[in-house]
C-alpha positions as CSV (number, residue, x, y, z in Angstrom):
1,M,-17.3,45.6,-43.6
2,M,-19.6,48.0,-45.1
3,P,-23.2,48.4,-44.8
4,T,-25.7,47.1,-47.1
5,I,-27.7,49.1,-49.3
6,D,-31.9,47.9,-48.4
7,Q,-34.2,49.4,-51.1
8,A,-35.8,51.6,-48.9
9,A,-32.1,53.7,-48.5
10,M,-31.9,53.3,-52.4
11,N,-35.7,55.3,-52.4
12,N,-35.1,58.1,-50.4
13,A,-31.4,58.7,-51.6
14,T,-29.5,58.6,-48.6
15,V,-27.2,56.1,-49.8
16,D,-23.8,58.3,-50.2
17,Q,-22.1,58.3,-53.8
18,A,-19.3,56.7,-52.6
19,T,-21.0,52.7,-52.2
20,I,-23.0,54.0,-55.3
21,D,-19.9,53.8,-56.9
22,R,-18.7,50.8,-55.3
23,V,-21.4,48.9,-56.8
24,I,-21.6,50.1,-60.3
25,Q,-18.0,49.3,-60.6
26,M,-18.2,45.8,-59.2
27,A,-21.4,45.1,-61.5
28,W,-19.1,46.3,-64.6
29,E,-16.4,44.0,-63.4
30,D,-16.5,40.3,-65.7
31,R,-15.5,38.3,-62.4
32,T,-17.9,39.8,-59.7
33,T,-20.5,37.7,-59.5
34,F,-24.9,39.0,-58.5
35,D,-24.4,37.2,-55.9
36,A,-21.0,39.0,-54.4
37,I,-22.7,42.3,-55.0
38,Q,-26.0,41.1,-52.6
39,R,-23.5,39.6,-50.2
40,Q,-21.8,42.8,-49.2
41,F,-24.3,45.2,-50.1
42,G,-27.6,43.6,-50.0
43,L,-29.1,44.2,-53.5
44,N,-30.2,41.5,-55.8
45,E,-29.5,41.4,-59.7
46,S,-32.9,43.4,-60.5
47,A,-31.7,46.2,-57.9
48,V,-28.5,46.6,-59.8
49,I,-30.2,46.8,-63.2
50,R,-32.3,49.3,-61.4
51,L,-28.9,51.1,-59.6
52,M,-27.2,50.9,-63.1
53,R,-30.2,52.5,-64.6
54,Q,-30.6,55.3,-62.5
55,S,-26.9,56.2,-62.1
56,M,-25.7,55.5,-65.8
57,K,-26.2,57.5,-69.4
58,A,-28.6,55.9,-71.4
59,S,-25.7,54.3,-73.8
60,S,-23.3,53.4,-71.0
61,F,-26.4,51.5,-69.6
62,K,-27.2,49.6,-73.1
63,M,-23.5,48.8,-73.4
64,W,-23.4,47.2,-69.5
65,R,-26.5,44.8,-70.0
66,S,-25.7,44.0,-73.6
67,R,-22.1,42.9,-72.2
68,V,-23.7,41.4,-69.0
69,T,-26.8,39.9,-70.6
70,G,-26.0,36.0,-70.8
71,R,-22.5,36.0,-69.0
72,K,-21.7,33.2,-66.8
73,T,-19.4,34.6,-64.8
74,K,-21.9,37.1,-63.8
75,H,-23.5,34.4,-62.0
76,Q,-22.2,32.2,-59.4
77,A,-24.5,29.4,-60.2
78,L,-23.5,28.8,-63.9
79,R,-20.2,29.4,-63.4
80,S,-17.3,27.1,-64.2
81,D,-15.5,25.5,-61.4
82,E,-12.2,27.0,-63.3
83,V,-13.7,30.6,-63.2
84,M,-11.6,31.3,-59.4
85,R,-12.4,34.4,-57.0
86,F,-10.8,37.5,-58.2
87,K,-9.9,40.4,-56.1
88,S,-9.2,43.6,-58.1
89,R,-6.6,46.1,-56.7
90,D,-9.0,47.9,-54.9
91,Q,-10.0,44.9,-52.7
92,K,-6.9,43.9,-51.5
93,N,-7.2,44.8,-47.7
94,R,-11.0,44.0,-47.7
95,D,-12.1,40.6,-46.3
96,F,-15.1,40.1,-48.1
């Protein structure tokens, strides 16, 4: 299991780039919920938004925000029961 990213670590820039890259990748995935990111990394939705804003070009951030705003699949509580758990190719051997 990967260590969680706490807000102090984010502020002190002690989080390795691979972890930040993984959070960004999960945030772009349509079926990965903010709840899953929070369980795995300890970042709530607003912290993910802040990370995305800091890590991406302004145009990429705007494109991502318009893509995820109002998207039901990004919020576990709003999801339809028809949307099943999804694991990307990168998650084949991971148990989270």
